[in-house]
Backbone atoms as SQL, in Angstrom:
CREATE TABLE atoms (id INTEGER PRIMARY KEY, chain TEXT, resi INTEGER, resn TEXT, atom TEXT, x REAL, y REAL, z REAL);
INSERT INTO atoms VALUES
  (1, 'A', 1, 'MET', 'N', 125.652, 85.502, 66.235),
  (2, 'A', 1, 'MET', 'CA', 126.545, 84.705, 65.484),
  (3, 'A', 1, 'MET', 'C', 127.575, 84.812, 64.315),
  (4, 'A', 2, 'ALA', 'N', 128.168, 83.807, 64.811),
  (5, 'A', 2, 'ALA', 'CA', 129.695, 84.125, 63.879),
  (6, 'A', 2, 'ALA', 'C', 129.270, 83.301, 62.306),
  (7, 'A', 3, 'THR', 'N', 130.188, 83.689, 61.322),
  (8, 'A', 3, 'THR', 'CA', 129.866, 83.168, 59.990),
  (9, 'A', 3, 'THR', 'C', 131.861, 82.364, 60.265),
  (10, 'A', 4, 'TRP', 'N', 131.742, 81.471, 59.560),
  (11, 'A', 4, 'TRP', 'CA', 132.586, 80.146, 59.374),
  (12, 'A', 4, 'TRP', 'C', 133.004, 79.789, 57.944),
  (13, 'A', 5, 'MET', 'N', 133.888, 80.198, 57.777),
  (14, 'A', 5, 'MET', 'CA', 134.707, 79.076, 56.657),
  (15, 'A', 5, 'MET', 'C', 134.236, 77.907, 56.629),
  (16, 'A', 6, 'PHE', 'N', 134.002, 76.986, 55.510),
  (17, 'A', 6, 'PHE', 'CA', 134.109, 75.342, 55.991),
  (18, 'A', 6, 'PHE', 'C', 134.922, 75.054, 54.510),
  (19, 'A', 7, 'LYS', 'N', 135.558, 74.320, 54.804),
  (20, 'A', 7, 'LYS', 'CA', 136.602, 73.748, 53.847),
  (21, 'A', 7, 'LYS', 'C', 136.368, 72.030, 53.836),
  (22, 'A', 8, 'THR', 'N', 136.074, 71.443, 53.200),
  (23, 'A', 8, 'THR', 'CA', 135.983, 69.925, 53.323),
  (24, 'A', 8, 'THR', 'C', 137.496, 69.635, 53.555),
  (25, 'A', 9, 'PRO', 'N', 136.427, 68.351, 53.620),
  (26, 'A', 9, 'PRO', 'CA', 137.942, 66.974, 53.805),
  (27, 'A', 9, 'PRO', 'C', 138.425, 66.790, 53.070),
  (28, 'A', 10, 'THR', 'N', 140.339, 66.286, 52.849),
  (29, 'A', 10, 'THR', 'CA', 140.679, 65.883, 52.077),
  (30, 'A', 10, 'THR', 'C', 141.447, 64.711, 52.500),
  (31, 'A', 11, 'VAL', 'N', 142.299, 63.676, 51.058),
  (32, 'A', 11, 'VAL', 'CA', 142.210, 62.829, 50.894),
  (33, 'A', 11, 'VAL', 'C', 143.997, 62.678, 50.165),
  (34, 'A', 12, 'ALA', 'N', 144.845, 62.445, 50.762),
  (35, 'A', 12, 'ALA', 'CA', 145.522, 62.297, 49.960),
  (36, 'A', 12, 'ALA', 'C', 145.608, 60.991, 48.578),
  (37, 'A', 13, 'GLU', 'N', 146.073, 61.605, 47.412),
  (38, 'A', 13, 'GLU', 'CA', 145.485, 60.114, 46.971),
  (39, 'A', 13, 'GLU', 'C', 146.666, 60.103, 45.258),
  (40, 'A', 14, 'GLY', 'N', 147.083, 58.745, 45.708),
  (41, 'A', 14, 'GLY', 'CA', 148.177, 58.964, 44.586),
  (42, 'A', 14, 'GLY', 'C', 149.023, 57.796, 43.547),
  (43, 'A', 15, 'PRO', 'N', 149.600, 57.403, 42.949),
  (44, 'A', 15, 'PRO', 'CA', 150.135, 57.940, 42.474),
  (45, 'A', 15, 'PRO', 'C', 149.490, 58.932, 41.456),
  (46, 'A', 16, 'SER', 'N', 150.159, 60.110, 41.388),
  (47, 'A', 16, 'SER', 'CA', 149.703, 61.300, 40.953),
  (48, 'A', 16, 'SER', 'C', 150.009, 61.563, 39.197),
  (49, 'A', 17, 'GLY', 'N', 150.864, 60.450, 38.885),
  (50, 'A', 17, 'GLY', 'CA', 150.244, 59.943, 37.149),
  (51, 'A', 17, 'GLY', 'C', 151.281, 59.457, 36.670),
  (52, 'A', 18, 'THR', 'N', 151.928, 58.793, 35.864),
  (53, 'A', 18, 'THR', 'CA', 152.644, 57.641, 35.447),
  (54, 'A', 18, 'THR', 'C', 153.283, 58.650, 33.788),
  (55, 'A', 19, 'GLY', 'N', 154.504, 57.634, 33.940),
  (56, 'A', 19, 'GLY', 'CA', 155.312, 57.692, 32.593),
  (57, 'A', 19, 'GLY', 'C', 157.189, 58.934, 33.406),
  (58, 'A', 20, 'SER', 'N', 156.818, 58.559, 34.564),
  (59, 'A', 20, 'SER', 'CA', 158.116, 59.029, 35.379),
  (60, 'A', 20, 'SER', 'C', 157.899, 58.150, 36.504),
  (61, 'A', 21, 'ARG', 'N', 158.934, 57.728, 37.109),
  (62, 'A', 21, 'ARG', 'CA', 159.432, 57.264, 38.652),
  (63, 'A', 21, 'ARG', 'C', 158.744, 58.031, 39.277),
  (64, 'A', 22, 'LEU', 'N', 159.054, 59.593, 39.532),
  (65, 'A', 22, 'LEU', 'CA', 158.774, 61.097, 40.098),
  (66, 'A', 22, 'LEU', 'C', 157.499, 60.309, 40.739),
  (67, 'A', 23, 'PHE', 'N', 156.424, 60.541, 40.118),
  (68, 'A', 23, 'PHE', 'CA', 154.739, 60.721, 40.130),
  (69, 'A', 23, 'PHE', 'C', 154.998, 59.504, 41.034),
  (70, 'A', 24, 'ASP', 'N', 155.518, 58.278, 41.188),
  (71, 'A', 24, 'ASP', 'CA', 154.850, 57.507, 42.041),
  (72, 'A', 24, 'ASP', 'C', 155.276, 57.520, 43.876),
  (73, 'A', 25, 'PHE', 'N', 155.626, 58.869, 44.325),
  (74, 'A', 25, 'PHE', 'CA', 155.558, 58.742, 45.253),
  (75, 'A', 25, 'PHE', 'C', 155.160, 60.819, 45.456),
  (76, 'A', 26, 'TYR', 'N', 154.247, 61.314, 44.815),
  (77, 'A', 26, 'TYR', 'CA', 153.582, 62.280, 44.837),
  (78, 'A', 26, 'TYR', 'C', 152.157, 61.775, 44.950),
  (79, 'A', 27, 'LYS', 'N', 151.603, 62.859, 45.342),
  (80, 'A', 27, 'LYS', 'CA', 150.480, 62.399, 45.915),
  (81, 'A', 27, 'LYS', 'C', 149.449, 63.549, 45.969),
  (82, 'A', 28, 'LEU', 'N', 148.063, 63.751, 45.887),
  (83, 'A', 28, 'LEU', 'CA', 147.369, 65.231, 45.358),
  (84, 'A', 28, 'LEU', 'C', 146.119, 65.081, 46.143),
  (85, 'A', 29, 'ASP', 'N', 146.055, 65.899, 46.734),
  (86, 'A', 29, 'ASP', 'CA', 145.201, 65.909, 48.177),
  (87, 'A', 29, 'ASP', 'C', 143.951, 66.751, 47.395),
  (88, 'A', 30, 'VAL', 'N', 142.619, 65.654, 47.345),
  (89, 'A', 30, 'VAL', 'CA', 141.542, 65.881, 46.946),
  (90, 'A', 30, 'VAL', 'C', 140.589, 66.222, 48.335),
  (91, 'A', 31, 'GLY', 'N', 139.640, 66.489, 47.413),
  (92, 'A', 31, 'GLY', 'CA', 138.508, 66.943, 48.829),
  (93, 'A', 31, 'GLY', 'C', 137.486, 65.940, 48.449),
  (94, 'A', 32, 'ILE', 'N', 137.073, 65.598, 49.717),
  (95, 'A', 32, 'ILE', 'CA', 135.502, 64.974, 50.184),
  (96, 'A', 32, 'ILE', 'C', 134.370, 65.871, 49.988),
  (97, 'A', 33, 'THR', 'N', 133.727, 65.333, 49.213),
  (98, 'A', 33, 'THR', 'CA', 132.294, 65.851, 49.576),
  (99, 'A', 33, 'THR', 'C', 131.014, 65.187, 50.633),
  (100, 'A', 34, 'ILE', 'N', 130.677, 66.035, 51.558),
  (101, 'A', 34, 'ILE', 'CA', 129.793, 65.776, 52.389),
  (102, 'A', 34, 'ILE', 'C', 128.562, 66.212, 52.057),
  (103, 'A', 35, 'VAL', 'N', 127.547, 65.394, 52.323),
  (104, 'A', 35, 'VAL', 'CA', 125.848, 65.107, 51.629),
  (105, 'A', 35, 'VAL', 'C', 125.085, 64.677, 52.914),
  (106, 'A', 36, 'LYS', 'N', 124.341, 65.612, 53.083),
  (107, 'A', 36, 'LYS', 'CA', 123.617, 64.876, 54.023),
  (108, 'A', 36, 'LYS', 'C', 121.941, 64.774, 53.129),
  (109, 'A', 37, 'GLU', 'N', 121.970, 63.354, 53.553),
  (110, 'A', 37, 'GLU', 'CA', 120.282, 62.296, 53.644),
  (111, 'A', 37, 'GLU', 'C', 119.625, 62.798, 54.611),
  (112, 'A', 38, 'ASP', 'N', 118.183, 62.722, 54.353),
  (113, 'A', 38, 'ASP', 'CA', 117.348, 61.694, 55.498),
  (114, 'A', 38, 'ASP', 'C', 118.160, 62.257, 56.930),
  (115, 'A', 39, 'GLY', 'N', 118.739, 63.778, 56.893),
  (116, 'A', 39, 'GLY', 'CA', 119.604, 64.065, 58.504),
  (117, 'A', 39, 'GLY', 'C', 120.289, 63.895, 58.739),
  (118, 'A', 40, 'GLU', 'N', 121.275, 62.989, 58.456),
  (119, 'A', 40, 'GLU', 'CA', 122.410, 62.250, 58.488),
  (120, 'A', 40, 'GLU', 'C', 123.065, 63.193, 57.249),
  (121, 'A', 41, 'TYR', 'N', 124.585, 63.367, 57.543),
  (122, 'A', 41, 'TYR', 'CA', 125.589, 63.777, 56.833),
  (123, 'A', 41, 'TYR', 'C', 126.992, 62.453, 56.457),
  (124, 'A', 42, 'TYR', 'N', 127.033, 62.276, 55.469),
  (125, 'A', 42, 'TYR', 'CA', 127.219, 61.429, 54.587),
  (126, 'A', 42, 'TYR', 'C', 128.452, 61.595, 53.408),
  (127, 'A', 43, 'GLN', 'N', 129.691, 60.947, 53.793),
  (128, 'A', 43, 'GLN', 'CA', 131.221, 61.286, 52.643),
  (129, 'A', 43, 'GLN', 'C', 130.693, 60.905, 51.077),
  (130, 'A', 44, 'ALA', 'N', 130.688, 61.614, 50.162),
  (131, 'A', 44, 'ALA', 'CA', 130.534, 60.935, 49.300),
  (132, 'A', 44, 'ALA', 'C', 131.808, 60.934, 48.116),
  (133, 'A', 45, 'ARG', 'N', 131.736, 60.409, 46.886),
  (134, 'A', 45, 'ARG', 'CA', 132.480, 60.614, 46.322),
  (135, 'A', 45, 'ARG', 'C', 132.188, 60.238, 44.711),
  (136, 'A', 46, 'TYR', 'N', 132.624, 61.001, 43.584),
  (137, 'A', 46, 'TYR', 'CA', 132.612, 60.768, 42.305),
  (138, 'A', 46, 'TYR', 'C', 130.969, 60.479, 42.343),
  (139, 'A', 47, 'LEU', 'N', 130.583, 61.400, 42.585),
  (140, 'A', 47, 'LEU', 'CA', 129.217, 61.838, 42.432),
  (141, 'A', 47, 'LEU', 'C', 128.582, 62.887, 40.704),
  (142, 'A', 48, 'THR', 'N', 127.566, 62.868, 40.673),
  (143, 'A', 48, 'THR', 'CA', 127.332, 63.240, 39.327),
  (144, 'A', 48, 'THR', 'C', 125.786, 64.208, 39.427),
  (145, 'A', 49, 'ASP', 'N', 125.799, 64.817, 38.295),
  (146, 'A', 49, 'ASP', 'CA', 125.179, 66.114, 38.763),
  (147, 'A', 49, 'ASP', 'C', 123.838, 65.685, 39.717),
  (148, 'A', 50, 'SER', 'N', 122.975, 64.864, 38.951),
  (149, 'A', 50, 'SER', 'CA', 122.411, 63.843, 39.002),
  (150, 'A', 50, 'SER', 'C', 121.420, 64.216, 40.243),
  (151, 'A', 51, 'GLN', 'N', 122.504, 62.980, 41.120),
  (152, 'A', 51, 'GLN', 'CA', 122.710, 62.197, 42.142),
  (153, 'A', 51, 'GLN', 'C', 122.476, 63.719, 43.383),
  (154, 'A', 52, 'LEU', 'N', 123.886, 65.030, 43.070),
  (155, 'A', 52, 'LEU', 'CA', 123.919, 66.141, 43.608),
  (156, 'A', 52, 'LEU', 'C', 122.278, 66.874, 44.057),
  (157, 'A', 53, 'ALA', 'N', 121.674, 66.951, 42.710),
  (158, 'A', 53, 'ALA', 'CA', 120.539, 67.137, 43.382),
  (159, 'A', 53, 'ALA', 'C', 119.678, 66.403, 44.693),
  (160, 'A', 54, 'SER', 'N', 119.693, 65.220, 44.754),
  (161, 'A', 54, 'SER', 'CA', 118.719, 64.499, 45.214),
  (162, 'A', 54, 'SER', 'C', 119.255, 64.735, 47.077),
  (163, 'A', 55, 'TYR', 'N', 119.907, 65.899, 47.134),
  (164, 'A', 55, 'TYR', 'CA', 120.703, 65.710, 48.417),
  (165, 'A', 55, 'TYR', 'C', 120.139, 66.945, 49.163),
  (166, 'A', 56, 'GLN', 'N', 119.830, 66.630, 50.416),
  (167, 'A', 56, 'GLN', 'CA', 119.244, 67.924, 51.562),
  (168, 'A', 56, 'GLN', 'C', 119.902, 68.902, 51.306),
  (169, 'A', 57, 'GLU', 'N', 121.797, 69.083, 51.416),
  (170, 'A', 57, 'GLU', 'CA', 122.708, 69.881, 51.789),
  (171, 'A', 57, 'GLU', 'C', 124.011, 69.358, 50.691),
  (172, 'A', 58, 'VAL', 'N', 124.785, 69.448, 50.036),
  (173, 'A', 58, 'VAL', 'CA', 126.150, 69.497, 49.473),
  (174, 'A', 58, 'VAL', 'C', 127.146, 70.419, 49.087),
  (175, 'A', 59, 'TYR', 'N', 128.316, 69.639, 49.665),
  (176, 'A', 59, 'TYR', 'CA', 129.432, 70.733, 49.954),
  (177, 'A', 59, 'TYR', 'C', 130.698, 70.039, 49.608),
  (178, 'A', 60, 'ARG', 'N', 130.960, 70.047, 48.114),
  (179, 'A', 60, 'ARG', 'CA', 131.163, 69.299, 46.860),
  (180, 'A', 60, 'ARG', 'C', 133.136, 69.689, 47.599),
  (181, 'A', 61, 'GLY', 'N', 134.000, 68.804, 47.388),
  (182, 'A', 61, 'GLY', 'CA', 134.711, 68.623, 48.078),
  (183, 'A', 61, 'GLY', 'C', 135.752, 69.573, 46.938),
  (184, 'A', 62, 'GLY', 'N', 136.981, 69.576, 47.471),
  (185, 'A', 62, 'GLY', 'CA', 137.459, 71.085, 47.187),
  (186, 'A', 62, 'GLY', 'C', 136.901, 72.093, 47.058),
  (187, 'A', 63, 'ARG', 'N', 136.024, 72.774, 47.676),
  (188, 'A', 63, 'ARG', 'CA', 135.497, 73.659, 48.036),
  (189, 'A', 63, 'ARG', 'C', 135.376, 74.279, 49.095),
  (190, 'A', 64, 'ASN', 'N', 134.962, 75.914, 49.408),
  (191, 'A', 64, 'ASN', 'CA', 134.689, 76.695, 50.777),
  (192, 'A', 64, 'ASN', 'C', 133.262, 76.792, 50.827),
  (193, 'A', 65, 'TYR', 'N', 132.785, 77.060, 51.882),
  (194, 'A', 65, 'TYR', 'CA', 131.381, 76.688, 51.618),
  (195, 'A', 65, 'TYR', 'C', 131.069, 78.409, 53.611),
  (196, 'A', 66, 'GLU', 'N', 130.719, 79.179, 53.747),
  (197, 'A', 66, 'GLU', 'CA', 130.166, 79.435, 54.433),
  (198, 'A', 66, 'GLU', 'C', 128.805, 79.309, 55.069),
  (199, 'A', 67, 'VAL', 'N', 129.212, 78.887, 56.396),
  (200, 'A', 67, 'VAL', 'CA', 128.043, 78.774, 57.350),
  (201, 'A', 67, 'VAL', 'C', 127.863, 79.175, 57.920),
  (202, 'A', 68, 'ASN', 'N', 126.849, 78.750, 58.967),
  (203, 'A', 68, 'ASN', 'CA', 126.588, 79.334, 60.364),
  (204, 'A', 68, 'ASN', 'C', 127.100, 78.554, 61.561),
  (205, 'A', 69, 'ASP', 'N', 126.935, 79.239, 62.966),
  (206, 'A', 69, 'ASP', 'CA', 127.423, 77.988, 64.356),
  (207, 'A', 69, 'ASP', 'C', 126.306, 76.655, 64.204),
  (208, 'A', 70, 'ALA', 'N', 124.945, 77.023, 63.744),
  (209, 'A', 70, 'ALA', 'CA', 124.877, 75.393, 64.166),
  (210, 'A', 70, 'ALA', 'C', 125.206, 74.787, 62.753),
  (211, 'A', 71, 'THR', 'N', 125.087, 75.103, 61.571),
  (212, 'A', 71, 'THR', 'CA', 125.555, 73.946, 60.479),
  (213, 'A', 71, 'THR', 'C', 126.942, 73.734, 60.592),
  (214, 'A', 72, 'LYS', 'N', 127.911, 74.481, 61.538),
  (215, 'A', 72, 'LYS', 'CA', 129.402, 74.071, 61.768),
  (216, 'A', 72, 'LYS', 'C', 129.228, 72.998, 62.754),
  (217, 'A', 73, 'ALA', 'N', 128.580, 73.167, 63.939),
  (218, 'A', 73, 'ALA', 'CA', 128.160, 71.940, 64.855),
  (219, 'A', 73, 'ALA', 'C', 127.783, 70.778, 64.871),
  (220, 'A', 74, 'ALA', 'N', 126.500, 70.868, 63.847),
  (221, 'A', 74, 'ALA', 'CA', 126.015, 69.539, 63.080),
  (222, 'A', 74, 'ALA', 'C', 127.121, 69.187, 62.306),
  (223, 'A', 75, 'LEU', 'N', 127.645, 69.660, 61.378),
  (224, 'A', 75, 'LEU', 'CA', 128.647, 69.199, 60.723),
  (225, 'A', 75, 'LEU', 'C', 130.061, 68.422, 61.275),
  (226, 'A', 76, 'ILE', 'N', 130.458, 69.317, 62.641),
  (227, 'A', 76, 'ILE', 'CA', 130.949, 68.222, 63.064),
  (228, 'A', 76, 'ILE', 'C', 130.609, 66.851, 64.111),
  (229, 'A', 77, 'ALA', 'N', 129.252, 67.227, 64.801),
  (230, 'A', 77, 'ALA', 'CA', 128.817, 65.536, 64.839),
  (231, 'A', 77, 'ALA', 'C', 128.603, 64.848, 64.275),
  (232, 'A', 78, 'GLY', 'N', 128.156, 65.248, 62.839),
  (233, 'A', 78, 'GLY', 'CA', 127.944, 64.384, 61.622),
  (234, 'A', 78, 'GLY', 'C', 128.530, 62.987, 61.550),
  (235, 'A', 79, 'GLY', 'N', 129.962, 62.998, 62.315),
  (236, 'A', 79, 'GLY', 'CA', 130.945, 61.421, 61.816),
  (237, 'A', 79, 'GLY', 'C', 131.730, 61.905, 60.991),
  (238, 'A', 80, 'VAL', 'N', 131.981, 62.581, 60.300),
  (239, 'A', 80, 'VAL', 'CA', 132.384, 62.224, 58.617),
  (240, 'A', 80, 'VAL', 'C', 133.757, 62.865, 58.329),
  (241, 'A', 81, 'ASP', 'N', 134.266, 63.211, 59.427),
  (242, 'A', 81, 'ASP', 'CA', 135.963, 63.231, 59.703),
  (243, 'A', 81, 'ASP', 'C', 135.899, 64.919, 59.632),
  (244, 'A', 82, 'VAL', 'N', 134.757, 65.786, 60.000),
  (245, 'A', 82, 'VAL', 'CA', 135.072, 67.578, 60.581),
  (246, 'A', 82, 'VAL', 'C', 135.345, 67.695, 61.542),
  (247, 'A', 83, 'THR', 'N', 136.645, 68.572, 61.576),
  (248, 'A', 83, 'THR', 'CA', 136.463, 69.342, 63.123),
  (249, 'A', 83, 'THR', 'C', 136.439, 70.152, 62.331),
  (250, 'A', 84, 'GLU', 'N', 137.265, 70.616, 64.055),
  (251, 'A', 84, 'GLU', 'CA', 137.445, 72.421, 64.398),
  (252, 'A', 84, 'GLU', 'C', 137.972, 72.881, 63.192),
  (253, 'A', 85, 'ALA', 'N', 139.603, 71.632, 62.443),
  (254, 'A', 85, 'ALA', 'CA', 140.386, 71.931, 61.412),
  (255, 'A', 85, 'ALA', 'C', 139.723, 72.759, 60.357),
  (256, 'A', 86, 'ASN', 'N', 139.094, 72.068, 60.504),
  (257, 'A', 86, 'ASN', 'CA', 138.089, 72.589, 58.819),
  (258, 'A', 86, 'ASN', 'C', 136.692, 73.880, 59.240),
  (259, 'A', 87, 'PHE', 'N', 137.154, 74.509, 59.564),
  (260, 'A', 87, 'PHE', 'CA', 136.755, 75.963, 60.395),
  (261, 'A', 87, 'PHE', 'C', 137.434, 76.920, 59.949),
  (262, 'A', 88, 'THR', 'N', 137.462, 78.205, 59.584),
  (263, 'A', 88, 'THR', 'CA', 138.433, 79.341, 60.001),
  (264, 'A', 88, 'THR', 'C', 136.785, 80.618, 60.026),
  (265, 'A', 89, 'GLU', 'N', 137.303, 81.125, 61.350),
  (266, 'A', 89, 'GLU', 'CA', 135.768, 82.130, 61.835),
  (267, 'A', 89, 'GLU', 'C', 136.228, 83.668, 60.485),
  (268, 'A', 90, 'VAL', 'N', 134.930, 83.729, 59.611),
  (269, 'A', 90, 'VAL', 'CA', 135.172, 84.737, 59.095),
  (270, 'A', 90, 'VAL', 'C', 134.986, 86.980, 60.498),
  (271, 'A', 91, 'GLN', 'N', 135.992, 86.376, 59.028),
  (272, 'A', 91, 'GLN', 'CA', 135.866, 88.321, 59.803),
  (273, 'A', 91, 'GLN', 'C', 135.027, 89.297, 59.273),
  (274, 'A', 92, 'GLY', 'N', 134.064, 90.455, 59.910),
  (275, 'A', 92, 'GLY', 'CA', 133.567, 90.827, 59.122),
  (276, 'A', 92, 'GLY', 'C', 132.520, 92.119, 59.851);
């Protein structure tokens, strides 16, 4: 059984700041949190700590997680914009 490094999906948001015309053209990649509730995966944004505790699984946006083959397959099949590109095999 392989181990995989899962990087959560991202979305480009912008403008990245104010006060300069340059910021109007620059976007930041922001991680999207993936949660599992009642056996289904969802994308979630701007959650509080108390909300996070209510989910079966939480993969916070902008972070990496080690997962097994079964979790990888479930995330890809979950319909939350997770693809093979979100995974890198962990050597070891």
